C-alpha positions as protocol buffer text, in pm:
chain_id: "A"
residue {
  index: 1
  type: MET
  ca { x: 13646 y: 5288 z: 23146 }
}
residue {
  index: 2
  type: SER
  ca { x: 14004 y: 5494 z: 23300 }
}
residue {
  index: 3
  type: THR
  ca { x: 14318 y: 5473 z: 23292 }
}
residue {
  index: 4
  type: THR
  ca { x: 14330 y: 5376 z: 23674 }
}
residue {
  index: 5
  type: GLY
  ca { x: 14121 y: 5056 z: 23595 }
}
residue {
  index: 6
  type: THR
  ca { x: 13833 y: 5164 z: 23842 }
}
residue {
  index: 7
  type: THR
  ca { x: 13591 y: 5164 z: 23574 }
}
residue {
  index: 8
  type: GLY
  ca { x: 13446 y: 4914 z: 23270 }
}
residue {
  index: 9
  type: THR
  ca { x: 13354 y: 4941 z: 22901 }
}
residue {
  index: 10
  type: THR
  ca { x: 13116 y: 4643 z: 22899 }
}
residue {
  index: 11
  type: SER
  ca { x: 13007 y: 4503 z: 22520 }
}
residue {
  index: 12
  type: THR
  ca { x: 12945 y: 4187 z: 22381 }
}
residue {
  index: 13
  type: VAL
  ca { x: 13214 y: 3987 z: 22434 }
}
residue {
  index: 14
  type: GLY
  ca { x: 13282 y: 4079 z: 22814 }
}
residue {
  index: 15
  type: THR
  ca { x: 13416 y: 4415 z: 22996 }
}
residue {
  index: 16
  type: PHE
  ca { x: 13730 y: 4601 z: 22912 }
}
residue {
  index: 17
  type: THR
  ca { x: 13957 y: 4829 z: 23152 }
}
residue {
  index: 18
  type: ILE
  ca { x: 14260 y: 4950 z: 23128 }
}
residue {
  index: 19
  type: ARG
  ca { x: 14566 y: 5056 z: 23338 }
}
residue {
  index: 20
  type: PRO
  ca { x: 14918 y: 5238 z: 23301 }
}
residue {
  index: 21
  type: LEU
  ca { x: 15155 y: 4951 z: 23172 }
}
residue {
  index: 22
  type: ASP
  ca { x: 15416 y: 4907 z: 23460 }
}
residue {
  index: 23
  type: PRO
  ca { x: 15729 y: 4831 z: 23270 }
}
residue {
  index: 24
  type: LEU
  ca { x: 15913 y: 4612 z: 23417 }
}
residue {
  index: 25
  type: LYS
  ca { x: 15614 y: 4414 z: 23565 }
}
residue {
  index: 26
  type: ASP
  ca { x: 15471 y: 4397 z: 23227 }
}
residue {
  index: 27
  type: ALA
  ca { x: 15767 y: 4310 z: 23014 }
}
residue {
  index: 28
  type: GLU
  ca { x: 15757 y: 3959 z: 22985 }
}
residue {
  index: 29
  type: LEU
  ca { x: 15356 y: 3906 z: 22898 }
}
residue {
  index: 30
  type: LEU
  ca { x: 15427 y: 4210 z: 22663 }
}
residue {
  index: 31
  type: HIS
  ca { x: 15750 y: 4032 z: 22518 }
}
residue {
  index: 32
  type: ARG
  ca { x: 15543 y: 3759 z: 22423 }
}
residue {
  index: 33
  type: TRP
  ca { x: 15296 y: 3956 z: 22262 }
}
residue {
  index: 34
  type: VAL
  ca { x: 15552 y: 4168 z: 22059 }
}
residue {
  index: 35
  type: THR
  ca { x: 15747 y: 3891 z: 21934 }
}
residue {
  index: 36
  type: ASP
  ca { x: 15420 y: 3673 z: 21817 }
}
residue {
  index: 37
  type: PRO
  ca { x: 15425 y: 3594 z: 21447 }
}
residue {
  index: 38
  type: LYS
  ca { x: 15071 y: 3788 z: 21456 }
}
residue {
  index: 39
  type: ALA
  ca { x: 15250 y: 4113 z: 21605 }
}
residue {
  index: 40
  type: ALA
  ca { x: 15429 y: 4199 z: 21272 }
}
residue {
  index: 41
  type: TYR
  ca { x: 15295 y: 4537 z: 21233 }
}
residue {
  index: 42
  type: TRP
  ca { x: 15463 y: 4621 z: 21569 }
}
residue {
  index: 43
  type: MET
  ca { x: 15759 y: 4550 z: 21427 }
}
residue {
  index: 44
  type: MET
  ca { x: 15985 y: 4396 z: 21762 }
}
residue {
  index: 45
  type: GLN
  ca { x: 15950 y: 4052 z: 21643 }
}
residue {
  index: 46
  type: ASP
  ca { x: 16342 y: 3990 z: 21711 }
}
residue {
  index: 47
  type: ALA
  ca { x: 16303 y: 4192 z: 22042 }
}
residue {
  index: 48
  type: LYS
  ca { x: 16457 y: 4041 z: 22361 }
}
residue {
  index: 49
  type: LEU
  ca { x: 16291 y: 4107 z: 22681 }
}
residue {
  index: 50
  type: GLN
  ca { x: 16561 y: 4339 z: 22764 }
}
residue {
  index: 51
  type: ASP
  ca { x: 16457 y: 4570 z: 22440 }
}
residue {
  index: 52
  type: VAL
  ca { x: 16079 y: 4530 z: 22554 }
}
residue {
  index: 53
  type: GLU
  ca { x: 16172 y: 4696 z: 22927 }
}
residue {
  index: 54
  type: ARG
  ca { x: 16420 y: 4943 z: 22751 }
}
residue {
  index: 55
  type: GLU
  ca { x: 16121 y: 5030 z: 22503 }
}
residue {
  index: 56
  type: TYR
  ca { x: 15842 y: 5065 z: 22784 }
}
residue {
  index: 57
  type: MET
  ca { x: 16089 y: 5240 z: 23064 }
}
residue {
  index: 58
  type: GLY
  ca { x: 16132 y: 5539 z: 22776 }
}
residue {
  index: 59
  type: ILE
  ca { x: 15791 y: 5517 z: 22765 }
}
residue {
  index: 60
  type: ALA
  ca { x: 15700 y: 5560 z: 23097 }
}
residue {
  index: 61
  type: ALA
  ca { x: 15964 y: 5866 z: 23138 }
}
residue {
  index: 62
  type: SER
  ca { x: 15848 y: 6044 z: 22840 }
}
residue {
  index: 63
  type: GLU
  ca { x: 15550 y: 6331 z: 22948 }
}
residue {
  index: 64
  type: HIS
  ca { x: 15429 y: 6317 z: 22553 }
}
residue {
  index: 65
  type: HIS
  ca { x: 15378 y: 5919 z: 22523 }
}
residue {
  index: 66
  type: HIS
  ca { x: 15197 y: 5702 z: 22758 }
}
residue {
  index: 67
  type: ALA
  ca { x: 15167 y: 5285 z: 22766 }
}
residue {
  index: 68
  type: TYR
  ca { x: 14861 y: 5098 z: 22902 }
}
residue {
  index: 69
  type: LEU
  ca { x: 14706 y: 4726 z: 22952 }
}
residue {
  index: 70
  type: GLY
  ca { x: 14396 y: 4665 z: 22860 }
}
residue {
  index: 71
  type: PHE
  ca { x: 14156 y: 4365 z: 23032 }
}
residue {
  index: 72
  type: HIS
  ca { x: 13931 y: 4157 z: 22922 }
}
residue {
  index: 73
  type: ASP
  ca { x: 13676 y: 3979 z: 23163 }
}
residue {
  index: 74
  type: GLY
  ca { x: 13992 y: 4043 z: 23452 }
}
residue {
  index: 75
  type: GLU
  ca { x: 14300 y: 3917 z: 23181 }
}
residue {
  index: 76
  type: PRO
  ca { x: 14528 y: 4042 z: 22977 }
}
residue {
  index: 77
  type: ALA
  ca { x: 14480 y: 4106 z: 22653 }
}
residue {
  index: 78
  type: PHE
  ca { x: 14590 y: 4413 z: 22465 }
}
residue {
  index: 79
  type: LEU
  ca { x: 14820 y: 4734 z: 22493 }
}
residue {
  index: 80
  type: MET
  ca { x: 14656 y: 5026 z: 22434 }
}
residue {
  index: 81
  type: GLU
  ca { x: 14922 y: 5386 z: 22412 }
}
residue {
  index: 82
  type: LYS
  ca { x: 14831 y: 5658 z: 22339 }
}
residue {
  index: 83
  type: TYR
  ca { x: 15094 y: 6002 z: 22193 }
}
residue {
  index: 84
  type: ASP
  ca { x: 15123 y: 6337 z: 22130 }
}
residue {
  index: 85
  type: PRO
  ca { x: 15125 y: 6379 z: 21766 }
}
residue {
  index: 86
  type: ARG
  ca { x: 15343 y: 6722 z: 21814 }
}
residue {
  index: 87
  type: TYR
  ca { x: 15581 y: 6549 z: 21964 }
}
residue {
  index: 88
  type: ILE
  ca { x: 15638 y: 6145 z: 21902 }
}
residue {
  index: 89
  type: GLU
  ca { x: 15547 y: 5983 z: 21569 }
}
residue {
  index: 90
  type: LEU
  ca { x: 15403 y: 6260 z: 21340 }
}
residue {
  index: 91
  type: VAL
  ca { x: 15625 y: 6573 z: 21391 }
}
residue {
  index: 92
  type: GLY
  ca { x: 15681 y: 6744 z: 21053 }
}
residue {
  index: 93
  type: LEU
  ca { x: 15456 y: 6523 z: 20892 }
}
residue {
  index: 94
  type: TYR
  ca { x: 15122 y: 6683 z: 20915 }
}
residue {
  index: 95
  type: GLU
  ca { x: 15005 y: 6945 z: 21089 }
}
residue {
  index: 96
  type: PRO
  ca { x: 14847 y: 6911 z: 21450 }
}
residue {
  index: 97
  type: GLU
  ca { x: 14516 y: 7042 z: 21523 }
}
residue {
  index: 98
  type: PRO
  ca { x: 14435 y: 7129 z: 21898 }
}
residue {
  index: 99
  type: GLY
  ca { x: 14304 y: 6828 z: 22071 }
}
residue {
  index: 100
  type: ASP
  ca { x: 14452 y: 6590 z: 21843 }
}
residue {
  index: 101
  type: VAL
  ca { x: 14569 y: 6252 z: 22023 }
}
residue {
  index: 102
  type: GLY
  ca { x: 14778 y: 5918 z: 21848 }
}
residue {
  index: 103
  type: MET
  ca { x: 14691 y: 5590 z: 21946 }
}
residue {
  index: 104
  type: HIS
  ca { x: 14840 y: 5259 z: 21868 }
}
residue {
  index: 105
  type: PHE
  ca { x: 14638 y: 4926 z: 21995 }
}
residue {
  index: 106
  type: LEU
  ca { x: 14781 y: 4544 z: 22016 }
}
residue {
  index: 107
  type: VAL
  ca { x: 14551 y: 4271 z: 22101 }
}
residue {
  index: 108
  type: ALA
  ca { x: 14731 y: 3993 z: 22236 }
}
residue {
  index: 109
  type: PRO
  ca { x: 14789 y: 3664 z: 22033 }
}
residue {
  index: 110
  type: THR
  ca { x: 14516 y: 3429 z: 22080 }
}
residue {
  index: 111
  type: ASP
  ca { x: 14474 y: 2996 z: 22037 }
}
residue {
  index: 112
  type: ARG
  ca { x: 14094 y: 3089 z: 22040 }
}
residue {
  index: 113
  type: PRO
  ca { x: 13940 y: 3379 z: 21890 }
}
residue {
  index: 114
  type: ILE
  ca { x: 13627 y: 3512 z: 22010 }
}
residue {
  index: 115
  type: HIS
  ca { x: 13450 y: 3668 z: 21702 }
}
residue {
  index: 116
  type: GLY
  ca { x: 13427 y: 4079 z: 21712 }
}
residue {
  index: 117
  type: PHE
  ca { x: 13698 y: 4089 z: 21985 }
}
residue {
  index: 118
  type: THR
  ca { x: 13916 y: 4298 z: 21764 }
}
residue {
  index: 119
  type: LYS
  ca { x: 13647 y: 4591 z: 21700 }
}
residue {
  index: 120
  type: ALA
  ca { x: 13507 y: 4541 z: 22049 }
}
residue {
  index: 121
  type: VAL
  ca { x: 13890 y: 4669 z: 22189 }
}
residue {
  index: 122
  type: ILE
  ca { x: 13959 y: 4972 z: 21938 }
}
residue {
  index: 123
  type: THR
  ca { x: 13571 y: 5077 z: 22043 }
}
residue {
  index: 124
  type: ALA
  ca { x: 13768 y: 5039 z: 22430 }
}
residue {
  index: 125
  type: VAL
  ca { x: 14051 y: 5197 z: 22308 }
}
residue {
  index: 126
  type: MET
  ca { x: 13855 y: 5507 z: 22184 }
}
residue {
  index: 127
  type: ASP
  ca { x: 13602 y: 5541 z: 22458 }
}
residue {
  index: 128
  type: GLU
  ca { x: 13958 y: 5560 z: 22636 }
}
residue {
  index: 129
  type: LEU
  ca { x: 14058 y: 5853 z: 22408 }
}
residue {
  index: 130
  type: PHE
  ca { x: 13716 y: 6049 z: 22383 }
}
residue {
  index: 131
  type: ALA
  ca { x: 13643 y: 6075 z: 22822 }
}
residue {
  index: 132
  type: ASP
  ca { x: 13879 y: 6275 z: 22812 }
}
residue {
  index: 133
  type: PRO
  ca { x: 13717 y: 6637 z: 22729 }
}
residue {
  index: 134
  type: ARG
  ca { x: 14052 y: 6758 z: 22543 }
}
residue {
  index: 135
  type: THR
  ca { x: 14059 y: 6479 z: 22304 }
}
residue {
  index: 136
  type: ARG
  ca { x: 13890 y: 6658 z: 21971 }
}
residue {
  index: 137
  type: ARG
  ca { x: 14054 y: 6393 z: 21716 }
}
residue {
  index: 138
  type: VAL
  ca { x: 14230 y: 6037 z: 21714 }
}
residue {
  index: 139
  type: VAL
  ca { x: 14547 y: 6014 z: 21450 }
}
residue {
  index: 140
  type: VAL
  ca { x: 14640 y: 5709 z: 21358 }
}
residue {
  index: 141
  type: GLU
  ca { x: 14973 y: 5581 z: 21100 }
}
residue {
  index: 142
  type: PRO
  ca { x: 14959 y: 5264 z: 21039 }
}
residue {
  index: 143
  type: ASP
  ca { x: 15091 y: 5087 z: 20759 }
}
residue {
  index: 144
  type: VAL
  ca { x: 14963 y: 5131 z: 20447 }
}
residue {
  index: 145
  type: THR
  ca { x: 14942 y: 4695 z: 20373 }
}
residue {
  index: 146
  type: ASN
  ca { x: 14771 y: 4664 z: 20745 }
}
residue {
  index: 147
  type: LYS
  ca { x: 14461 y: 4598 z: 20556 }
}
residue {
  index: 148
  type: ALA
  ca { x: 14280 y: 4416 z: 20875 }
}
residue {
  index: 149
  type: VAL
  ca { x: 14365 y: 4761 z: 21102 }
}
residue {
  index: 150
  type: HIS
  ca { x: 14269 y: 4924 z: 20838 }
}
residue {
  index: 151
  type: ALA
  ca { x: 13890 y: 4786 z: 20818 }
}
residue {
  index: 152
  type: LEU
  ca { x: 13906 y: 4842 z: 21167 }
}
residue {
  index: 153
  type: ASN
  ca { x: 13948 y: 5187 z: 21188 }
}
residue {
  index: 154
  type: GLU
  ca { x: 13690 y: 5236 z: 20898 }
}
residue {
  index: 155
  type: ALA
  ca { x: 13455 y: 5076 z: 21172 }
}
residue {
  index: 156
  type: VAL
  ca { x: 13460 y: 5282 z: 21439 }
}
residue {
  index: 157
  type: GLY
  ca { x: 13487 y: 5573 z: 21213 }
}
residue {
  index: 158
  type: PHE
  ca { x: 13869 y: 5681 z: 21096 }
}
residue {
  index: 159
  type: ALA
  ca { x: 13844 y: 5852 z: 20752 }
}
residue {
  index: 160
  type: PRO
  ca { x: 14198 y: 5809 z: 20563 }
}
residue {
  index: 161
  type: GLU
  ca { x: 14359 y: 6121 z: 20476 }
}
residue {
  index: 162
  type: ARG
  ca { x: 14697 y: 6047 z: 20296 }
}
residue {
  index: 163
  type: GLU
  ca { x: 14929 y: 5819 z: 20276 }
}
residue {
  index: 164
  type: ILE
  ca { x: 15306 y: 5944 z: 20451 }
}
residue {
  index: 165
  type: ASP
  ca { x: 15677 y: 5823 z: 20441 }
}
residue {
  index: 166
  type: LYS
  ca { x: 15819 y: 5728 z: 20838 }
}
residue {
  index: 167
  type: PRO
  ca { x: 16146 y: 5621 z: 20882 }
}
residue {
  index: 168
  type: GLU
  ca { x: 15999 y: 5284 z: 20904 }
}
residue {
  index: 169
  type: LYS
  ca { x: 15707 y: 5237 z: 20683 }
}
residue {
  index: 170
  type: ARG
  ca { x: 15467 y: 5396 z: 20477 }
}
residue {
  index: 171
  type: ALA
  ca { x: 15187 y: 5447 z: 20622 }
}
residue {
  index: 172
  type: LEU
  ca { x: 14795 y: 5545 z: 20589 }
}
residue {
  index: 173
  type: LEU
  ca { x: 14729 y: 5885 z: 20823 }
}
residue {
  index: 174
  type: SER
  ca { x: 14409 y: 5861 z: 20941 }
}
residue {
  index: 175
  type: PHE
  ca { x: 14208 y: 6087 z: 21173 }
}
residue {
  index: 176
  type: CYS
  ca { x: 13867 y: 6006 z: 21373 }
}
residue {
  index: 177
  type: THR
  ca { x: 13619 y: 6289 z: 21535 }
}
residue {
  index: 178
  type: ARG
  ca { x: 13433 y: 6248 z: 21801 }
}
residue {
  index: 179
  type: GLY
  ca { x: 13148 y: 6317 z: 21575 }
}
residue {
  index: 180
  type: GLN
  ca { x: 13271 y: 6039 z: 21325 }
}
residue {
  index: 181
  type: PHE
  ca { x: 13347 y: 5822 z: 21642 }
}
residue {
  index: 182
  type: LEU
  ca { x: 12965 y: 5801 z: 21761 }
}
residue {
  index: 183
  type: ALA
  ca { x: 12854 y: 5789 z: 21430 }
}
residue {
  index: 184
  type: ALA
  ca { x: 13008 y: 5503 z: 21383 }
}
residue {
  index: 185
  type: ARG
  ca { x: 12826 y: 5366 z: 21703 }
}
residue {
  index: 186
  type: GLY
  ca { x: 12529 y: 5461 z: 21615 }
}
residue {
  index: 187
  type: VAL
  ca { x: 12499 y: 5730 z: 21843 }
}
residue {
  index: 188
  type: ALA
  ca { x: 12311 y: 6055 z: 21728 }
}
residue {
  index: 189
  type: VAL
  ca { x: 12512 y: 6367 z: 21750 }
}
């Protein structure tokens, strides 16, 4: 998969592609997703459309933070963010290593869940991040109470390191190396 959306990752639930997010064109879609009750951990429940536009315009203007729209079989299905933890989100909260990349992802709410879909999405996101040979380790900092995402993270190879206090939440700092990700997928390393 590439950030141009020209290639894809095929899984048991379909094909995933990713393209750079267009903050204005995609704002209405994102607004529906981030304000849905199922997106409570995204912390934008009360956001207005203009708030979403402003947030993602800021990300688009940053050289250290990037947002992407993910597609499942050609339909918008998830949001992916990658960031440089030396400058965004985790400054002063841990000692970054060369090749660290931070990640957030949000699966679109649906009335028709597909078994294994969210795991397939996080796997596609990790494939995308590790497609860059400079990425040595993926860093995440989900809310400590988000047990569902902790289980997903573990399923793709993340190992929790410790809890940290961020301004907006208490988070579980976790890391996944390329080797851990491949081992979680059953690929010999």
